[in-house]
C-alpha positions in Angstrom: 72.5 -38.8 -20.7 74.2 -40.0 -23.9 73.2 -43.3 -25.6 76.3 -45.6 -26.3 77.0 -46.0 -30.0 77.3 -49.8 -29.5 73.6 -49.8 -28.5 72.4 -47.9 -31.6 74.5 -50.2 -33.8 73.0 -53.2 -32.2 69.4 -51.9 -32.8 70.2 -51.2 -36.5 71.9 -54.6 -36.8 68.9 -56.4 -35.3 66.4 -54.2 -37.5 64.2 -53.2 -34.5 63.9 -49.5 -35.6 60.5 -49.9 -37.4 58.9 -50.8 -34.0 60.5 -47.8 -32.3 59.3 -45.5 -35.0 55.7 -46.8 -34.6 55.8 -46.4 -30.9 57.0 -42.8 -31.2 54.3 -42.0 -33.7 51.6 -43.4 -31.4 53.0 -41.4 -28.5 52.9 -38.2 -30.5 49.3 -38.8 -31.6 48.3 -39.4 -27.9 49.9 -36.2 -26.7 48.3 -34.2 -29.5 44.8 -35.5 -28.6 45.4 -34.8 -24.9 46.4 -31.2 -25.5 43.4 -30.7 -27.9 40.8 -31.8 -25.2 42.5 -29.6 -22.6 42.5 -26.4 -24.7 38.8 -26.7 -25.8 37.3 -27.4 -22.4 36.1 -30.8 -23.5 36.0 -33.9 -21.4 39.5 -34.9 -20.5 40.6 -38.5 -20.7 41.7 -38.1 -17.1 39.7 -36.2 -14.4 41.1 -33.0 -13.2 40.6 -31.2 -9.9 37.4 -29.0 -9.8 38.4 -25.4 -9.2 35.6 -22.8 -8.5 35.7 -19.1 -8.1 33.4 -17.5 -5.5 30.9 -16.6 -8.3 31.0 -20.3 -9.5 30.1 -21.3 -6.0 27.0 -19.1 -6.0 25.8 -20.5 -9.4 26.4 -24.0 -8.2 24.3 -23.4 -5.1 21.4 -22.2 -7.2 21.6 -24.9 -9.8 21.9 -27.7 -7.2 18.4 -26.9 -6.0 16.6 -26.9 -9.3 13.5 -28.3 -7.7 12.9 -25.1 -5.8 14.1 -22.1 -7.8 14.0 -18.6 -6.4 10.4 -17.3 -6.7 9.6 -14.5 -9.1 7.8 -11.4 -7.9 4.1 -12.1 -7.1 3.0 -9.3 -9.4 5.4 -9.3 -12.4 4.1 -6.0 -13.6 4.9 -4.2 -10.4 7.4 -1.5 -11.2 10.3 -0.5 -8.9 9.4 2.1 -6.4 10.4 5.7 -7.1 12.8 6.5 -4.2 11.7 10.1 -4.4 8.1 9.3 -3.7 8.3 6.3 -1.4 9.4 6.0 2.1 9.5 2.2 2.0 11.4 0.6 -0.8 10.5 -2.6 -2.6 13.3 -4.4 -0.8 11.3 -4.0 2.4 8.4 -6.1 1.3 7.9 -9.5 2.9 6.3 -11.5 0.1 5.9 -15.3 0.4 6.7 -17.5 -2.5 4.0 -17.4 -5.1 2.7 -20.4 -6.9 4.4 -21.7 -10.1 2.8 -20.4 -13.3 0.4 -22.8 -15.1 -0.3 -21.9 -18.7 -4.0 -21.8 -19.5 -5.3 -23.8 -22.5 -7.0 -20.7 -23.9 -5.8 -17.1 -24.2 -7.4 -15.8 -21.0 -5.1 -13.1 -19.8 -2.0 -13.5 -17.7 -0.8 -17.0 -17.0 -2.6 -18.3 -13.9 -0.7 -19.5 -10.9 -1.7 -22.7 -9.3 -1.7 -22.9 -5.5 -1.0 -26.7 -5.5 2.3 -27.4 -4.0 3.1 -23.8 -3.1 5.6 -23.3 -0.3 4.0 -22.5 3.0 5.2 -20.3 5.8 8.2 -22.4 6.5 9.8 -21.2 3.2 9.1 -17.6 2.6 10.7 -15.7 -0.3 14.1 -14.3 0.5 14.0 -10.6 1.2 15.4 -8.1 3.8 12.1 -8.1 5.6 11.4 -11.8 5.6 12.7 -12.1 9.2 10.4 -9.2 10.1 7.5 -10.9 8.5 8.3 -14.1 10.4 8.5 -12.3 13.6 5.2 -10.5 13.0 3.6 -13.8 12.0 4.8 -15.3 15.3 3.4 -12.2 17.1 -0.1 -12.4 15.6 -0.2 -16.2 15.4 -2.4 -16.7 12.4 -4.3 -19.9 12.0 -6.6 -21.4 9.4 -10.4 -21.2 9.7 -11.8 -24.7 10.5 -14.8 -26.6 9.3 -16.0 -28.2 6.1 -17.0 -24.9 4.6 -13.9 -23.0 5.7 -12.8 -22.2 2.1 -16.0 -20.3 1.5 -16.4 -19.0 5.1 -18.6 -15.9 5.5 -18.6 -15.2 9.3 -22.0 -13.4 9.6 -23.8 -15.9 7.3 -22.2 -19.1 8.5 -22.7 -18.7 12.3 -24.2 -22.2 12.7 -24.6 -21.7 16.5 -26.8 -18.7 16.1 -28.7 -20.2 13.2 -29.5 -23.4 15.2 -30.8 -21.3 18.0 -33.4 -19.5 15.8 -37.0 -20.0 16.9 -38.3 -19.6 13.4 -37.2 -19.9 9.8 -40.5 -19.0 8.2 -39.3 -15.6 7.0 -35.8 -16.7 5.9 -34.3 -15.7 9.2 -31.6 -18.4 8.7 -30.4 -16.6 5.6 -30.0 -13.3 7.3 -26.9 -11.9 9.1 -26.0 -13.5 12.5 -22.5 -12.2 13.3 -20.5 -14.0 16.0 -20.0 -12.3 19.3 -16.3 -12.0 18.6 -15.1 -11.5 15.0 -12.8 -14.3 13.8 -9.1 -13.8 13.3 -8.6 -16.9 11.3 -7.6 -17.0 7.6 -9.7 -18.8 5.0 -7.8 -21.5 3.2 -7.1 -21.3 -0.5 -8.8 -24.1 -2.6 -6.4 -26.6 -4.1 -5.8 -25.7 -7.8 -6.8 -22.0 -7.3 -5.6 -19.8 -10.2 -5.5 -16.1 -10.9 -9.0 -15.4 -12.3 -9.7 -15.1 -16.0 -9.5 -11.5 -17.1 -12.5 -9.4 -18.0 -14.3 -9.5 -20.4 -13.7 -13.2 -21.1 -14.5 -13.9 -17.5 -18.2 -13.0 -18.2 -18.4 -16.1 -20.3 -16.0 -18.5 -18.6 -14.2 -19.0 -15.3 -11.7 -21.5 -13.8 -13.5 -24.5 -12.4 -11.1 -24.9 -9.5 -11.7 -21.3 -8.3 -15.4 -22.1 -7.6 -15.6 -25.9 -7.7 -19.4 -26.2 -7.2 -20.8 -28.3 -10.0 -24.4 -28.8 -8.6 -25.9 -26.1 -10.7 -24.6 -27.7 -13.9 -26.9 -30.7 -13.3 -29.7 -28.9 -11.4 -30.2 -26.2 -14.1 -29.0 -28.1 -17.2 -32.2 -27.5 -19.1 -32.1 -23.8 -18.4 -28.5 -23.1 -19.6 -27.3 -21.4 -16.4 -23.8 -22.9 -16.4 -21.9 -25.8 -18.1 -18.7 -27.5 -17.2 -16.1 -27.5 -20.1 -12.8 -29.0 -19.2 -11.0 -26.8 -16.7 -13.7 -24.1 -17.0 -17.3 -23.3 -16.1 -19.0 -21.7 -19.2 -22.0 -19.4 -19.0 -24.3 -19.7 -22.1 -26.5 -16.8 -20.9 -29.6 -18.8 -20.0 -31.9 -18.5 -17.0 -35.0 -19.9 -15.5 -37.2 -17.4 -17.5 -34.8 -17.0 -20.4 -33.4 -20.4 -21.1 -33.1 -19.5 -24.8 -30.8 -16.6 -24.1 -30.7 -13.4 -22.0 -30.2 -11.2 -25.1 -33.6 -12.2 -26.5 -35.2 -11.7 -23.1 -33.8 -8.1 -22.8 -35.0 -7.3 -26.3 -38.5 -8.5 -25.4 -38.4 -6.0 -22.4 -37.4 -3.3 -24.8 -40.2 -4.1 -27.1 -42.8 -4.1 -24.3 -41.4 -0.9 -22.8 -39.7 1.3 -25.4 -39.3 4.1 -22.8 -36.8 2.0 -20.9 -33.9 3.4 -23.0 -31.2 1.2 -21.5 -28.1 3.1 -20.5 -29.8 6.5 -20.9 -33.0 6.6 -18.9 -32.6 3.4 -17.0 -29.0 3.1 -15.6 -29.2 1.4 -12.1 -31.0 -1.9 -11.8 -31.5 -4.4 -8.9 -31.8 -8.1 -10.0 -33.6 -10.0 -7.2 -32.7 -13.8 -6.9 -30.3 -13.3 -9.8 -29.0 -16.9 -10.3 -25.5 -16.6 -11.8 -26.2 -12.9 -12.8 -26.4 -13.4 -16.6 -29.1 -10.7 -16.7 -26.9 -8.1 -15.1 -23.9 -9.3 -17.1 -25.7 -8.8 -20.4 -27.0 -5.3 -19.4 -23.4 -4.1 -19.0 -23.2 -3.9 -22.8 -26.0 -1.4 -22.6 -24.3 0.9 -20.1 -26.6 -0.4 -17.3 -25.0 -1.4 -14.0 -27.0 -4.0 -12.1 -26.7 -5.0 -8.5 -27.5 -8.7 -8.5 -28.4 -10.3 -5.2 -29.4 -13.7 -3.8 -29.1 -15.5 -0.5 -26.5 -18.1 0.3 -28.8 -21.0 -0.1 -29.2 -24.4 -1.9 -28.5 -22.7 -5.3 -24.9 -23.4 -4.6 -22.5 -20.5 -4.9 -24.6 -18.5 -7.4 -23.2 -15.1 -6.1 -19.7 -16.5 -6.0 -20.1 -17.4 -9.7 -21.3 -13.9 -10.4 -18.4 -12.2 -8.7 -15.8 -14.6 -10.2 -17.3 -13.6 -13.6 -16.7 -9.9 -12.8 -20.4 -9.0 -12.4 -21.6 -6.8 -9.6 -23.3 -8.9 -6.9 -23.9 -9.2 -3.2 -25.4 -11.7 -0.7 -28.8 -10.7 0.7 -32.3 -11.9 1.3 -35.7 -10.3 1.7 -36.5 -11.7 5.1 -37.3 -9.8 8.2 -34.9 -6.8 7.9 -34.5 -4.1 5.3 -32.1 -4.5 2.4 -28.9 -2.4 2.9 -29.9 0.1 0.1 -31.2 3.6 0.5 -34.7 4.8 -0.2 -35.7 5.7 -3.8 -32.4 4.3 -5.2 -33.0 2.0 -8.2 -34.3 2.9 -11.6 -35.6 -0.6 -12.1 -36.2 -3.8 -10.1 -36.2 -7.2 -11.8 -37.5 -10.6 -10.5 -37.4 -13.6 -12.9 -38.7 -16.6 -10.9 -37.1 -15.2 -7.8 -39.3 -17.3 -5.5 -40.5 -14.4 -3.3 -44.1 -14.2 -2.2 -44.7 -10.5 -2.5 -48.0 -10.6 -0.6 -46.6 -12.6 2.3 -46.5 -11.3 5.9 -48.9 -8.4 5.2 -47.1 -7.5 1.9 -43.8 -6.6 3.6 -41.6 -7.9 0.7 -43.4 -5.7 -1.9 -43.4 -2.7 0.5 -39.6 -3.1 0.7 -39.4 -2.9 -3.1 -41.5 0.2 -3.0 -39.1 1.8 -0.5 -36.0 1.3 -2.6 -37.6 1.9 -6.1 -37.2 5.5 -7.5 -40.4 7.4 -8.1 -41.3 6.7 -11.7 -39.1 3.5 -11.7 -40.1 0.1 -13.0 -40.7 -3.3 -11.4 -40.4 -6.3 -13.9 -42.0 -9.4 -12.6 -41.4 -12.5 -14.7 -42.9 -15.5 -12.8 -45.5 -18.2 -12.9 -48.3 -16.2 -11.2 -48.2 -13.8 -14.1 -49.1 -16.3 -16.8 -50.5 -19.5 -15.2 -54.2 -19.7 -14.7 -54.7 -22.4 -12.0 -56.3 -21.4 -8.8 -53.1 -21.2 -6.7 -51.3 -18.9 -9.2 -54.4 -16.8 -9.7 -54.6 -16.3 -5.9 -51.0 -15.1 -5.7 -51.5 -12.8 -8.7 -54.7 -11.2 -7.3 -53.1 -10.6 -3.9 -50.0 -9.0 -5.4 -52.0 -6.9 -7.9 -54.2 -5.5 -5.1 -51.2 -4.6 -3.0 -49.5 -2.9 -6.0 -52.7 -0.9 -6.6 -52.8 0.3 -2.9 -49.3 1.7 -3.5 -50.5 3.5 -6.6 -48.4 1.4 -8.9 -49.7 1.0 -12.4 -49.3 -1.7 -15.0 -47.5 -0.3 -18.1 -46.9 -3.5 -19.9 -47.8 -7.2 -19.8 -46.6 -9.8 -22.3 -46.8 -13.6 -22.8 -49.9 -15.3 -21.5 -48.7 -18.7 -22.6 -48.3 -21.6 -20.2 -44.5 -21.2 -20.1 -43.7 -17.5 -20.1 -45.1 -14.1 -19.3 -44.0 -10.8 -17.5 -45.7 -7.8 -16.1 -44.1 -4.3 -15.8 -45.3 -2.0 -13.0 -44.3 1.7 -12.6 -44.1 3.4 -9.2 -46.1 6.6 -8.8 -44.6 10.1 -8.7 -47.8 11.5 -7.1 -48.0 12.0 -3.4 -51.7 13.0 -3.8 -52.5 9.5 -5.1 -51.0 8.0 -2.0 -52.9 10.4 0.2 -56.3 9.8 -1.4 -56.0 6.1 -2.2 -58.7 4.1 -0.5 -57.1 1.3 1.4 -57.5 -0.7 4.6 -54.0 -2.3 4.7 -51.2 -1.5 4.6 -51.4 2.1 5.8 -49.3 5.1 4.7 -46.3 5.6 6.9 -47.2 8.4 9.4 -43.6 9.4 10.1 -40.9 8.6 7.5 -38.4 8.7 10.4 -34.7 8.8 9.8 -34.1 8.6 6.0 -32.1 5.6 4.8 -31.9 3.9 8.2 -31.9 0.4 6.8 -29.0 -1.1 8.7 -30.5 -4.0 10.8 -33.9 -2.2 10.6 -37.0 -4.4 10.5 -39.1 -4.4 7.3 -41.8 -1.7 7.3 -45.5 -2.5 7.6 -46.5 0.7 5.9 -46.2 2.4 2.5 -43.1 4.7 2.3 -43.9 8.3 1.5 -42.4 9.9 -1.6 -39.4 12.3 -1.3 -40.0 16.0 -1.8 -38.3 15.9 -5.2 -39.7 13.1 -7.4 -37.9 14.2 -10.6 -35.8 11.7 -12.6 -32.0 12.0 -12.8 -30.3 13.4 -15.9 -29.7 10.9 -18.7 -26.6 8.8 -18.4 -23.7 9.7 -18.5 -24.6 13.3 -17.7 -26.0 12.2 -14.3 -22.6 11.1 -13.1 -21.4 14.7 -12.8 -24.6 16.7 -12.6 -26.1 17.7 -9.2 -27.6 14.6 -7.5 -31.3 14.9 -6.6 -30.6 13.9 -3.0 -27.9 16.6 -2.6 -28.8 19.5 -0.4 -29.7 22.6 -2.4 -27.4 24.7 -0.2 -24.6 26.4 -2.2 -21.9 25.3 0.2 -22.9 21.6 -0.2 -22.9 21.9 -4.0 -19.5 23.5 -3.8 -18.2 20.6 -1.6 -19.6 18.1 -4.0 -18.0 19.7 -7.0 -14.6 20.0 -5.3 -14.8 16.4 -4.2 -15.4 15.3 -7.8 -12.4 17.4 -9.0 -10.2 16.1 -6.1 -10.7 12.4 -7.0 -10.3 13.0 -10.7 -6.9 14.6 -10.0 -5.8 12.0 -7.5 -6.6 9.1 -9.8 -4.8 10.6 -12.8 -1.8 12.1 -10.9 -1.1 9.6 -8.1 -3.1 6.3 -8.3 -2.6 5.7 -12.0 1.1 6.5 -11.9 4.0 5.2 -9.9 2.5 3.4 -6.9 2.7 -0.1 -8.3 -0.9 -0.9 -9.1 -1.6 -2.7 -12.4 -5.0 -1.3 -13.1 -5.4 -3.4 -16.2 -5.6 -6.5 -14.1 -8.5 -5.3 -12.0 -12.2 -5.8 -12.3 -14.0 -6.0 -8.9 -13.2 -2.9 -6.8 -14.5 -1.8 -3.4 -14.4 1.7 -1.9 -14.6 1.0 1.8 -15.8 4.6 2.7 -17.2 6.0 -0.6 -18.3 9.5 0.5 -20.0 11.0 -2.6 -18.7 8.2 -4.9 -15.9 10.4 -6.3 -13.4 7.6 -6.4 -15.8 5.4 -8.5 -16.7 8.3 -10.7 -13.1 9.0 -11.6 -12.6 5.4 -12.6 -15.7 5.2 -14.9 -13.7 4.9 -18.1 -11.8 1.9 -16.9 -13.2 -1.6 -17.4 -13.9 -2.0 -13.7 -16.9 -1.6 -11.4 -16.9 -0.3 -7.9 -18.9 -1.4 -4.9 -19.3 1.8 -2.9 -19.6 1.2 0.8 -21.0 3.9 3.1 -20.1 3.0 6.8 -23.2 3.2 9.0 -21.4 5.5 11.4 -20.5 8.1 8.8 -22.5 10.7 6.9 -25.2 9.0 4.8 -24.3 9.7 1.2 -25.5 6.5 -0.5 -28.6 8.1 -2.1 -26.2 10.6 -3.8 -24.2 7.7 -5.1 -27.2 6.1 -6.6 -28.4 9.4 -8.0 -25.1 9.6 -9.9 -25.7 6.2 -11.5 -23.4 4.2 -9.3 -24.1 1.4 -6.8 -23.3 0.6 -3.2 -24.4 -0.6 0.2 -24.4 0.3 3.9 -22.0 -1.6 6.2 -20.3 -1.6 9.5 -16.6 -2.5 9.2 -16.6 -3.9 12.7 -18.4 -6.8 11.2 -17.9 -9.2 8.3 -19.0 -8.1 4.8 -21.6 -10.1 2.9 -19.4 -11.6 0.2 -17.5 -14.8 -0.4 -13.8 -15.0 0.1 -11.5 -14.0 -2.8 -14.0 -11.9 -4.6 -12.4 -8.5 -5.0 -9.3 -7.3 -6.8 -8.8 -4.0 -4.9 -10.0 -2.5 -1.7 -9.6 1.2 -1.3 -10.1 3.5 1.8 -9.5 7.1 2.4 -9.0 8.1 6.0 -11.3 5.3 7.3 -9.0 3.6 9.8 -8.5 6.5 12.3 -12.2 6.4 13.4 -12.5 2.7 12.8 -9.8 1.8 15.2 -11.7 3.6 18.0 -14.5 1.1 17.7 -13.0 -2.0 16.2 -10.0 -4.3 16.5 -7.7 -3.5 13.6 -6.4 -7.0 13.4 -9.9 -8.3 12.9 -10.5 -5.7 10.2 -7.3 -6.8 8.4 -8.4 -10.4 8.6 -11.6 -9.5 6.9 -9.8 -7.6 4.2 -7.6 -10.6 3.6 -10.7 -12.8 3.4 -12.3 -10.5 0.7 -9.2 -9.9 -1.4 -8.1 -12.4 -4.1 -4.4 -13.5 -4.0 -2.5 -10.9 -6.0 -5.1 -8.3 -5.0 -4.4 -4.8 -3.7 -5.2 -2.8 -0.6 -4.9 0.9 -1.3 -5.1 3.1 1.8 -4.9 6.9 2.1 -4.3 7.8 5.7 -1.9 9.1 8.3 1.5 7.8 9.4 0.1 6.6 12.7 -2.4 4.4 10.8 0.4 3.0 8.7 2.4 2.1 11.8 -0.5 0.0 12.9 -1.3 -1.6 9.5 2.1 -2.4 8.2 3.2 -5.0 10.7 -0.1 -6.8 10.5 0.2 -6.9 6.7 3.8 -8.1 6.9 2.7 -10.9 9.2 0.5 -12.1 6.4 3.6 -12.0 4.1 2.0 -9.2 2.0 4.2 -6.9 0.0 3.9 -3.4 1.5 5.0 0.0 0.2 4.3 3.5 1.3 4.3 6.5 -1.1 4.5 10.2 -0.5 4.0 9.4 3.3 0.2 9.2 2.8 -0.6 6.2 0.5 0.0 2.6 1.6 -0.2 -0.2 -1.0 -0.4 -3.8 0.1 -0.3 -6.7 -2.2 -1.8 -10.0 -0.9 0.2 -13.2 -1.6 -0.7 -16.8 -1.6 0.7 -17.5 1.9 -1.4 -19.4 4.3 -0.4 -20.9 7.6 0.6 -24.6 7.6 -1.9 -26.7 5.6 -3.4 -23.6 3.9 -4.5 -25.3 0.7 -7.4 -27.7 0.9 -9.7 -29.6 -1.3 -13.4 -28.9 -1.1 
């Protein structure tokens, strides 16, 4: 529309044009600023409609729940499965959400994950098999173990009903195995604040306090330097009741008293009786000596739990009324430093048991008050023990100390059957019939002196003894051939399969258990790795445990229809080779899996070599626990335990 000329003339006549020019300039500046904000994506002076693409909507959904981000994989190092070698892909795993990382204050391996505040079964990690895991969990209806000691529950040692019904506790009956009539199917809770354990070798010196929050020993043994609390950690200075100034000096004293000990060459396998926190066995590892440390579950709170958390071989046991679960003539050396055992008690049965498990020519180191104190009570104990040792043809090869605070004696077991036959004695007698060899599972302690084996020679020096013919192995050529083939088989299987492509991070492992060890080939093939293996020989299978000890390895007898003598969360990997087929004919497989779950640490592995039928039984049970499960080459199952517990699964203790 045209503006009349009379109007323009009127504006010029009235001199209003400066104001119009100013208004136009301001309008131009305003429009320029508006266009600038719009083009740079900055904040507009006016809100504009929010327009989202489908991808924007997905991002918005994730960011809107920042308080609960998608969980990372439980084991970050787990590689993707090779589709050519696995029949179950990684997408078929049902893993629960792990706990958020908590950075340690020291460089102690991978960042630990804290269980506090972890999602429970109501919020499993998203995966294709989560619904399957939920369905299986509903089917098996897992629940938490109950009671004040549920976090540390050991079914066959915590059967309070059976313990209360005992007629006597004089011979430590209350510390022995009393398994419930029906094995529990409950899951042990995870302690609040639990973290992925400190990695070996730093774990030998320090562990997370929250993983074993039992501080009594700190105060009770403070003058002996067993253990100290330091911030978030327990620290182990290397002290003990008989070596409060350090275990290294104590071991050097033994070397000086007995030069022929030749740690790690001549003496390879040691049993530490009443071990405390296993500092003696931990120190001997530097000398290529593997020590089975044992103690009962008693008032020395969680000493074996400390040992296993440190990565030192240990088991729960007591010299009471039944034999220890070790074979005859097994150990190169036995060690007792103030282990509080009366060796002459009950007709000398405790010392007779040591004689049974000590190798001919082996040593018994006794470091205790009867050795060096001269009062009437201690002299009486010494005289009775010395007389019993003499009746077994043991001889004193070294004795040190003699002060009022320290001393030790070293005995050596005879290799002469003629000495045992001709020794003048009244009690105890020489066993008339040795009976079934190595039948120590729930067998009562012997009242007689065990006879020597036919071959009393000493094994080859370590490490040659690992692969040389074991003394206990039959001399038949076919048996020797089987042993050699077994050794080759496991060496190849470890290098070609287990170490490659099945998703196990071997560098994160320390405590390993072979559930049916055979000749110990699995453990022998892993000897160069920084791990140790508890070799288990099931009591219903061929007895090969003596062969395992001849090779310089350690292990125990066990029946997998019952609970194992260890604390919860103490092993990093459990391995079995064709165990479950026979086991399921005698045991409830659900109860066996519950026991495996109890023993394994969160993030730990179950590695099973077996048949497809076995996997069809195992896989749904493991998925119901929200484990990650994969199957490789149709014969190897790998399960990874998560942090999942039923509702209320994290508790203070």
